[in-house]
N, C-alpha and C positions, 0 to 999 in steps of 0.2 A: 115341319119337317118333311121331308121326301126321302121315300124308299123305293128301291128297284128290286122287283120280282119278276123271274122270266122274262126279262129283258124290257119290261113295261116299268115306267115311275108312276107312283102314287103318291097323294097325300098322306100323310101320317101323322099321329099324334101319341103323345103318352099322357096319361092321367094319373095323378097321385092322389090318392084318397087318404083323410087322414082325421080320427077322431080320436077321443080320450083314450081308448082302449085297442084300438086296431089302426094298421097304417097298410096300405096295399098300392100297388101300381098296374095299370092295364095299358097294353098298348094295341093301338087300332090303326087300321090300314083301312081307307076309304068309309070310316064308321063301323067297321066290322072288327071286333076284338081278336087279337091273334094270341093264342095260348103260348105261353112260353117254352111249352117242349117243342111246338112247332118250328121255334128259329133254331133249333140245334143243328139242323140238317143243312144250313148255311144258303138256302134259297133266297135269304133276304140280303140286301145291302144296302146300307145307309148311305145315300146322297148328299143327304143336306141335314144338319141340325144345330140347334144351339147347345152352348156347353150344358145347360142345366137339363137338357133333355137326353144329352150322352151320358151324364152322372147318374141319372134315374135309372137308363136302360141298363149300365154297367152295374150299378149296385142290386139290381134286381135280379140279374143273372141272365139277359138277354142276350142271344148270340147273333149278331148281325155283322156280317163284312163291313170293314170300314169303320168299325166303333172304336 
């Protein structure tokens, strides 16, 4: 996955963790987790992602331009 922030392109990934009682997803840019609230401002633009990555980001409420 590729994300553009402030005009620069970065590698990103989304990880979904599951166990019997708990499910969560975390969005990372260059290995640093990005809180969901930080994506509301519109400073992140999704450049490239698989359909599954897009689905996870949408389902968890991440706000990225191009999603």
